N, C-alpha and C positions, 0 to 999 in steps of 0.2 A: 691334505689339504686344505688341512689348513694351514696349511707354512706356504703352501704352493695361492690359499688366496690372498695370503697380508704378504705374499709377493706381488701378485698383483696390484694392490692399492697400495704400494710403496712404488710401484713405479709409479700409476698411474695419480700420483700428487705430484710425483718431483717434476713429470712433463708435464701436467698444468702450472708446476712453478716456475718452469723453464720459460713460457710462452705466456708469462702475466697480459699484456694488450691482447691477445689473444683471446685469451681465457676473457679476460672483461667483457669487450665484444660480443662474443656471447653468450656468455653472463645477463648484457642486458636488455633482449630482446624479448629471453627469459622471465627477467626480473618487469621487466613494463604488462604481461601477458598475465604474471599472478596478480601484480597489486590489481590491474583492472577485475581480474575474477574474483579475489578478495572487495575491490571493494559494489563491487553489481552485486553483493549475495553479502553486504553488511545493508547496502542501498534500499532493499530486494526486500530485507529482513526486516528492519530499519520500519517501511512503510507501513507494508501487513499492520504489524503492532500495534502502527500509530492508526492507523486506518479500523480496525478491530477497533485500539479502541477510542473512538468514536464513538460508532456504533453502540456499544457497549455501555455511554454514558446514557442511554435513551431504557436501557437494564437487559434481560433476556425472555421479559416475559409478555411481549405485546406484539400485538395480532396487530397493524393497516389495512384501512382501506381504503383505495384513490382508484377517482372517474381514470378509464382506461378508455382508448377512441379503438372499436373493435378491429376486423379484422380490415383490410382495404376491400378483398374479391366481396364482403357485405355494404359497402359500398354502389353509392349511383356511381357511377360511369365520372362523373361530373366535376363531385366531393371528394377532397382533396383532405387529406389526415392533418397536413397542414392548418386547416383554417377548421377545422373545426372545436367547439368547446363544447365536453360534457357539462349539463347544465343538470346530471338527473341526480347526482349522489345530495341527500337532502339529513337537517337534524334529527329526522324521523328515520331516517333507516339509523343513525348511532343507538335514538333509543331504544329503537327492536332490536341492534344488537347484546345492551346491559342487561336484558333478558335472556341471553342465552346462560345455558346452564354454567359456564366455563368461565365467563366472564367478571370479571370482580366489580372492574365497573370503566369508562368510557371517555372521554370525550373528542366534540365533535370540533374541526375548525378548516381557516380559512387567509390566507395570504393576497395585503394590498400595500399602498406605498399613499400616499399625505404630505401633507406641507405644512411642519411645527412653529407650533407659531409661539415663542415664549419673551414676553419684553424685547429685544432689537435682534434677538434670533429669529432664525428661521432657517431648514434643516428638512427636507425631503428625507419624512424613516419609512425604513421596512415593520408595517402594522400586521400582529398576529391575531386572528382576530379568533381565541380559543374561550369552549367553556372552561366552565368553571371548575371541574373536578382537574385538570390538567396537571396540579402539582399532583393529582396522588396514579397519576397513571402514567405521567412521567417524570420519571429519577432523577433526571439530573438538574429539576424543575426546584429550584427555590427561593423561600421570599428572603432578604437578606432586613430590609428593613420592611414595618407598616405591613399590608397584611395581604393575601389576591383576593378578589367578586368572588360572590356570592353566587346562588343557584340564584335569587329572587335577584339581581345586580341587571345578569344575563334576560332574566323572562319583563322586569323593567323596562329590557335596552336604555340599561342606568351610561351618562355618560362620565363612564371611572377607564383607570387608566393604570396598567403598572408595568416600569421605564424599569430600562437595564441602563446594566451602572457607568455606560460609554456614552448610554442617552440623558442621563442624570450628570455626566462630568457638563459635554457639550453646554445645558440646555441651564444648568443655574450654579454647576463652576465648581468647584473639591471642599466647598465648607458650608455654602449653601444650605440648607433644608429640604428637599422636594417635597413631602408630607405634604398636602394639604392644599400645597399651588397645583394651578386651577393650568390648561398647557391651551393650546389651541389648534384643533387638526379639523381642517376645513372650515376653519371661521367659525363651528363653532366652540364650546370650554368643554375640557373636561377635565376631574380632576384626580392630582395624582393619591393614589391609598396606598402604595409598595412600592420597593425597590429591591425586583432583583439579586443574586450572590449575586459574585460574578463563575465565568462560567467560559465563557470563550467560546473558540474556535471549532464546530463540528460538524466533520464533513468537509469546513470551508465555506461552513455557513457560521456569521458570528453572532451570537444570540445576546451579546452582554450592547449591539445597538437595537435593539428590536425593542419594538413596545404591545404589550397585549394590555386588548380591550375585552370586553363581550365578545362572546361571535356572533347573538344576534346585533348586536351592537354596530359590528360593522356591517353584516350584509343590510339591516336597513337603511343606519344613518350616512353608511360612508361609500359603500359600494354601493349599494340600493341594487343587493339582487335577489336571491332565491334558495342559491344552491351551494354546499361549502366544498372543502378543498382538498379531505380528506377525516375519515375518522379515526382514533386511534381507543387500543380496547387491550385495558391486563388483564390475562390471565391470572385463576384462583389454582390453577393446576396445570404448571411446564409440560407435566412427563404426559399429561394429554392434546400437544399442541396437534398433532392430527388428526386429530375428531373434532378441536377448535376450528381448524382452518376447513375443515371440508360442515360443518355448521355453520359458521359465520359463507360460505358461498353458496348452501344452499339456502340461506335467506333471504339473501340479494337478489339470488336469482328470484326468485316468487316472487321478492316483493319489487322487482324492479319488471316482472312477467318474462322470463327471458327461459328457456328452456334449455336452447343452443349455445355452448362456449365459446364460441365464435364469433357469437354476436355478443357478450357478457361488456357490460361498457361499467365494467369496476373490475377491476385488483385488487382478492388479500395479498399480504403480503405477513411474514414473520421476522424476528432479527434472526433465529437458527435460516431461515433460506439467504439472509440478505449476505452473514457471513462465509456460511458455505456459497455463494456468486465470488463475493471479493475471496475470494481462499483459491477459485479457481480460474477465477482473471489474476489474481497474483503469480500464479503458479504457470501460467503459460508466458505469462509478460520473463519470468525470467528465464526460463527457457532457453524463449527467444535471448534473448540479452548473454546469454552465458554463450552458446550456439554463438552467436558475432561477437564472443568477447574470444570467444576461443582460436579467431582468425588469426591473433596477436598470437599465439600460441602455438602457432602455424610457422606460424612466420618467423617465428623461434625456432623453432624447430629445424630444419632450413637451413637459419647458419651454420647448428648443429652442426651437418649434414658436411654440409659444404665446408665450415673449419674442419671438422671428424676426414675427410677426402684431401684435403692442404696438410694433414699428419701424419696420416697413412703416404701420401707423396713425400713428404719430407725424412720419413721414417722408414723409405722402404730397405734401406743398405740394414739400419736396423732389425729388423727384422725377417731381414734374411740369416741374420748372422745370430741371432736369437733359435731361427728355428737349425743353423745349422750346427749350433750345440747341445738337440736337445728336446728347443722346448718345442710343447705341441697346439697344434691348429687351436685347439680350446680353452690354450692358455694364450696366447694372441687377439682371442677374442675375449672371450674377459678382460683383455687390461683396456683396449680402446672402447667395451661397452660398460666397465666404471669408469672408463674417464667420460662419456657422453655422460651416462646419470650423475656425478659430481654434482657435472656442471650444472643440469637443471634443478639437479637437492639447490644444491647454492643457491641459487637462482630463485628458489622459490622459497629458500628461506628470510632471505634479502627481501622477497616478493611478497612476503607474508607480514614481511614488519613496515614495512611503507605500508599496506591495505590498511595495516593496523592505524598505525599516524593520519595518513590522510580520511577514514574515518569516528578519527578519531576528530578529527580538523574538522567536513563535515557535520558532526554533533553539536560541536561550538557552535557550529557559525545557525543551524537552525535554533539554536535555543535564544540564541542573542534576535531571529529577527519576533520571540514570539514561538516558534514551534515547537513542539513536548515532540519531536522526529529524535529519535536516537540510530545510529549508524553500530546495531551492534554485528561483530564478530565473534561467530561463531565456533564450535567444534567442528563442526559439519562442517562450513564454509573455509574448514582450512585446512577437513580432511579432503576436500575434494578440490583445493588448490592442492594439495602435494600428489594429492594423482594423477592431476592434469600433470603436475610437472612430470613426475616420475615419469609418468607415457607416455609422456614428447621425447625425453631424454632417452627411454628404451625404440620406440618404435623407429626415428629420426635416426638416431646412435647406431643402431640394430645393419645397415647394408655398407658403411661405409665399415666397421669392424669386421665383416665377414669379408670384408672383399682383401682385407691386410690378412683374416686366416688363412685365409687360400690360393697366398699367393706363395712361390715355389722358395727351395731359398736362395739355387743358384739364378733365379730370374733377378728374383729380391737384391741378389749381391754385388748382378752387373750391374743390376740400371743404376742402383749406388752411388 
């Protein structure tokens, strides 16, 4: 049995080497398909890792409450959810949430924009009004120079600011000290008391180019509003997540006097839920992309089938002669199947190498643009590519090989 297999392998290699042009052209379709599979898998894994790492910069132990537009059927017929602004979320909601048993700390936040002036520099900058406990809750919020503002600053509507490193670079340049300087926001002086450490973009939101001010100062003196955009809570015990989410939901429904979940004007979420949703989304996207990519493998498989048919036609006499001297149908079938599998495995190997090279290139490009996005070729993606290649060779090589094995010796010799 081993001798027969080795003979079949030698004959398969000999026939492939005897038609190098046809073999290379057949390989080409498989190489493209496998390269696409590797790149798509690496891209999906890299993007998933990148986004997850961005989410985790906020920590894994937070619970966030944001406004929510109630279900459309609960609204009046003439109202559009696109024009509704929910203004029912208040700082008092955050203060009440801080008293829940598993909540360690809370800060309320609101977002706005304003023209910021310093000497001759004018720039529209994003403002994040945040409670004084924001650094205790947000794991990625670090002050590099100076200090963050206090509860007293917030309650007194103090006109103080903590700026991101890119804001400092824009307004003061690389060498000037920003601490203690005054900038103008909406024409009023705000004293800079801190500069944040470099954080970069999180979920494509650049934290280095924003200015933190006390949330009540933003509400009263800059935006003229009473509501907040969100509040974020830090848990004491992450294992009690489900209980904490239920407590938070009950608290908010009682405070807003809403018993029907469909009418809730708020939504309670956590880092775990965000990760679960993102994992589900990325899994679906990867499956869809791989399904689309497999079309190129089908095209390569059709090429293998066509080449195998040509090979059977060209070698009809050889097949008849081998059968006439005692070769069995199974041996003929095995030889042609081995040729198809060798072609696809060779194409798969070349595709894996090319896919790895292009993944490295994409990683280099992403890093050069400032994104920590690594296109990682994993063992799973390699196994998937090899499986695709082998399956393609077996499926598309089987029928031509079967046809060759069923040729009768006399008919094959006569037609040859």
